[in-house]
C-alpha positions in Angstrom: -32.8 5.3 69.5 -32.2 7.6 66.4 -29.2 7.5 64.7 -26.7 10.5 64.5 -27.8 13.2 62.3 -26.0 16.2 61.0 -27.2 19.4 61.4 -29.3 21.0 58.5 -26.2 23.6 57.9 -23.9 20.7 57.5 -26.1 18.9 55.0 -26.2 21.7 52.8 -22.4 22.4 53.0 -22.1 18.8 52.1 -24.6 19.1 49.4 -23.1 22.0 47.7 -19.2 20.3 47.9 -20.9 17.2 46.3 -22.3 19.3 43.6 -19.0 21.0 42.8 -16.9 18.0 42.8 -19.5 16.4 40.3 -19.6 19.5 38.2 -15.9 19.3 38.5 -15.8 15.7 37.2 -18.4 16.1 34.4 -16.0 19.1 33.1 -12.7 16.9 33.4 -14.1 14.4 31.2 -15.9 16.3 28.7 -12.3 18.1 28.3 -10.9 14.8 28.1 -13.5 13.6 25.4 -13.0 16.7 23.6 -9.1 16.1 23.5 -9.6 12.4 22.2 -12.0 13.4 19.4 -9.9 16.5 18.3 -7.0 14.2 18.5 -8.6 11.7 16.3 -9.7 14.0 13.8 -5.9 15.5 13.6 -5.0 12.0 13.0 -7.3 10.8 10.1 -4.8 10.9 7.4 -5.5 12.6 4.4 -7.3 11.6 1.1 -6.0 13.1 -2.2 -7.7 12.4 -5.8 -6.0 12.5 -8.9 -6.0 14.1 -12.5 -5.2 11.9 -15.4 -1.9 13.3 -17.2 -1.9 10.6 -20.0 -3.1 7.2 -21.3 -1.2 4.1 -22.5 -2.3 1.1 -24.1 -2.3 -2.0 -21.8 -2.7 -5.7 -22.4 -6.2 -6.3 -21.3 -5.0 -9.9 -20.6 -2.0 -8.9 -18.0 -3.0 -9.8 -14.7 -1.0 -7.1 -13.2 1.0 -7.9 -10.3 4.1 -5.7 -10.6 5.0 -2.6 -12.6 8.3 -0.6 -12.8 9.2 2.2 -14.9 13.2 2.4 -15.7 14.6 4.6 -18.4 11.5 5.3 -20.1 10.8 1.3 -20.2 7.6 -0.5 -18.5 8.4 -3.6 -16.8 5.8 -5.7 -15.7 5.0 -8.8 -13.8 1.8 -10.8 -14.3 0.3 -13.6 -12.2 -2.3 -16.4 -12.7 -1.4 -20.4 -12.7 -0.1 -21.1 -16.1 0.1 -17.5 -17.5 2.6 -15.9 -15.1 5.3 -14.0 -17.2 7.8 -11.0 -16.5 7.5 -8.2 -19.4 9.7 -5.6 -20.7 6.9 -3.3 -22.3 7.1 -0.1 -24.6 5.5 2.9 -22.6 4.2 4.5 -25.2 2.3 2.1 -27.2 2.0 -0.9 -24.8 3.8 -3.2 -27.3 5.7 -6.1 -25.5 9.2 -6.2 -26.5 10.3 -9.0 -24.3 8.2 -11.9 -22.7 9.4 -14.2 -20.2 7.1 -17.0 -19.5 6.9 -18.8 -15.7 7.1 -22.5 -15.0 3.4 -23.5 -14.7 3.9 -24.2 -11.1 4.6 -20.6 -9.9 2.0 -18.1 -9.6 3.6 -14.6 -10.5 3.7 -11.8 -8.1 5.4 -8.2 -7.6 8.7 -6.9 -9.3 10.9 -4.1 -8.3 14.4 -3.1 -9.9 17.2 -2.5 -7.8 21.0 -2.0 -8.9 20.4 -3.3 -12.3 18.5 -6.5 -11.1 14.9 -7.3 -11.9 13.6 -9.0 -8.6 10.3 -10.8 -9.3 8.3 -12.8 -6.4 5.7 -15.9 -6.7 2.6 -16.2 -4.7 3.0 -19.4 -2.7 6.1 -20.7 -3.8 8.0 -18.8 -1.2 10.4 -18.7 -4.5 12.0 -15.3 -6.2 13.7 -15.0 -9.3 16.4 -12.2 -10.3 17.2 -10.8 -13.9 19.6 -8.3 -15.5 17.6 -5.7 -16.3 19.2 -4.7 -19.4 19.2 -8.5 -21.2 16.1 -10.1 -19.2 18.6 -13.0 -18.6 17.5 -14.9 -15.6 20.2 -14.7 -13.1 19.4 -16.8 -9.9 16.6 -17.8 -7.4 15.9 -17.0 -3.9 13.6 -17.9 -1.2 11.5 -16.3 1.7 8.9 -17.4 4.0 5.2 -16.7 3.7 3.8 -15.5 0.9 4.7 -12.6 -1.8 2.8 -10.2 -3.1 4.1 -6.6 -3.8 7.8 -5.8 -3.6 9.6 -2.4 -4.0 12.9 -1.0 -2.5 14.2 2.0 -0.7 17.4 2.2 -2.5 19.2 -0.4 -0.2 16.6 -2.7 0.8 14.0 -4.9 -0.7 10.4 -4.4 0.8 7.9 -6.9 0.6 4.2 -7.3 1.5 2.4 -10.6 1.7 -1.0 -9.9 2.0 -1.2 -9.1 5.6 -0.5 -5.8 7.6 3.3 -6.5 8.1 5.8 -5.3 5.5 9.4 -7.0 5.4 12.8 -5.3 4.3 15.1 -8.0 3.1 18.7 -7.8 2.3 19.0 -7.8 -1.7 21.8 -9.8 -1.3 21.1 -12.4 1.2 17.5 -12.0 1.3 17.6 -12.2 5.1 15.1 -10.0 6.7 16.5 -6.7 8.2 13.3 -5.2 9.6 9.7 -5.7 10.3 6.8 -2.6 9.7 3.5 -3.0 11.1 1.1 -0.7 8.7 -1.4 1.1 10.6 -4.1 4.0 10.3 -6.4 5.9 12.7 -8.6 2.9 12.9 -6.3 0.0 13.2 -4.3 -2.0 11.4 -4.2 -2.0 7.3 -3.9 -5.6 5.8 -4.4 -6.7 2.1 -1.2 -5.0 1.6 -0.8 -5.5 -2.3 1.6 -4.0 -5.1 4.2 -1.8 -3.8 5.8 1.3 -4.8 8.5 3.5 -3.0 7.7 7.2 -4.1 9.4 9.9 -2.8 10.5 8.7 0.5 7.2 7.0 1.2 5.9 3.7 0.2 2.7 3.2 -1.7 0.6 0.5 -1.4 -2.6 -1.1 -3.2 -5.0 -2.1 -1.0 -6.5 -5.6 -2.4 -10.0 -5.3 -3.6 -9.9 -1.8 -3.1 -9.6 1.4 -5.2 -7.3 3.4 -2.7 -3.7 3.3 -2.5 -2.3 3.8 1.2 0.7 6.4 1.6 2.8 4.8 4.4 5.9 6.2 6.3 8.5 3.8 6.0 9.7 5.2 9.6 6.9 4.4 11.6 4.3 2.3 9.2 1.3 4.7 9.8 -0.5 5.6 6.8 0.0 9.4 6.0 -2.3 9.4 3.3 -4.6 7.7 0.9 -5.2 8.2 -2.6 -8.9 7.7 -4.2 -9.0 6.1 -7.5 -12.6 4.9 -7.6 -13.3 7.0 -10.6 -10.3 6.0 -12.5 -11.9 3.0 -14.1 -15.0 2.4 -12.1 -15.8 -1.5 -11.0 -19.1 -1.4 -13.2 -17.0 -1.2 -16.3 -14.9 -4.2 -15.4 -15.2 -7.6 -16.7 -15.0 -9.4 -13.0 -14.8 -8.2 -9.5 -10.8 -9.6 -9.6 -9.9 -7.2 -12.0 -8.8 -4.7 -9.4 -6.2 -1.7 -9.0 -3.2 -3.1 -8.7 0.1 -1.8 -10.4 2.1 1.6 -9.4 5.4 2.9 -11.1 7.0 5.9 -10.4 9.3 7.4 -12.9 11.8 9.2 -10.6 14.1 10.7 -13.1 10.6 12.6 -14.8 8.8 12.9 -11.7 5.7 10.7 -13.2 3.5 8.2 -11.4 1.6 5.6 -13.7 -1.0 3.2 -12.0 -3.2 0.2 -13.7 -5.0 -2.7 -12.7 -5.5 -6.6 -13.5 -6.9 -7.3 -16.7 -7.2 -3.2 -17.4 -7.1 -2.0 -21.0 -5.0 1.3 -20.2 -2.2 2.1 -18.0 -2.7 5.9 -16.7 -0.2 8.5 -15.7 -1.8 10.7 -13.0 -1.0 13.7 -11.0 -2.2 13.6 -7.3 -5.0 16.2 -6.2 -4.5 17.0 -2.7 -7.8 17.7 -0.3 -10.2 15.5 -2.4 
C-alpha cells in the first residue's frame, strides 16, 4: 500500500515556504558576515609613517637596549655579555660623557628614568640596578621574575617587557607586580615586545626583529596604531641581522621623538606622518 501523499497544492506551499526560509537564512548569514568583515576592517589599527627632523651621531658599537632623553641629555643602556654599559651621552654630538660598565656576568637591557633615578634591567639574571640620574652613582639592586627586555614608566609605575605579549607594571619602591597587561592587535596577541617608551599616554614598543613600533593602550593592551620605520635605516645597509631597530626616547618637555637601533651609526629625531 502506498504511503500518504500530500496534495500537490500543499507540496507547492511547503516548497515555497522552504525557499523563503532558505532565502532568509542566506540573507541573515550574509549580513552577519558583512558585519564581521566591517568590524574587522574598522578594528585594524592605522599605520603611520615618519619624517626625519634631525640626525645625530651614535656609537656604532652600542648594542642599544634602552634609550631615554632627560633635560636634553641622552641616557643609553647597551647589551652583550661582557660589553654591557650604562651611558650618559651628549645628544647633539653623540659623545659619551659618562660610561659605566656592567659586570661581565650581566647582559644589559632596558632603562628608564623616574623620580631622579635610573632603572636598568638585565636579560636573564633577573636583576636590575638603580642609579642617581645626576651623578650616575650606583644606589641599589632589585629583582624580578623572568627575563628583562624593555623598561619605561607611566609617571607612577615601572613598565617591563620580557619578550612575550605580556607587560608588567611594577611598584618602583617594592618592585612588586601591581598589574599585568596582555598586548593584542586585531590579528591576535603581539609578542616579542622589546624596548619601551611612554609617549603621550601610550606605550610605544619595539617588536624584536621588526621595523615596526606598536602603539599600545595602557588601559586595554590593544594596539591602537603602528609606526612603520622600514625605510629609516634599511635592512640591506646593516652589518648583521641583529642590528635591529631598538631604542625609543621621548622628550616630553620639547615634544621630540628619537629612535635608533642596535649598532646603528645614527640617532634619528622623527615626526610621525599619519595615514601611510
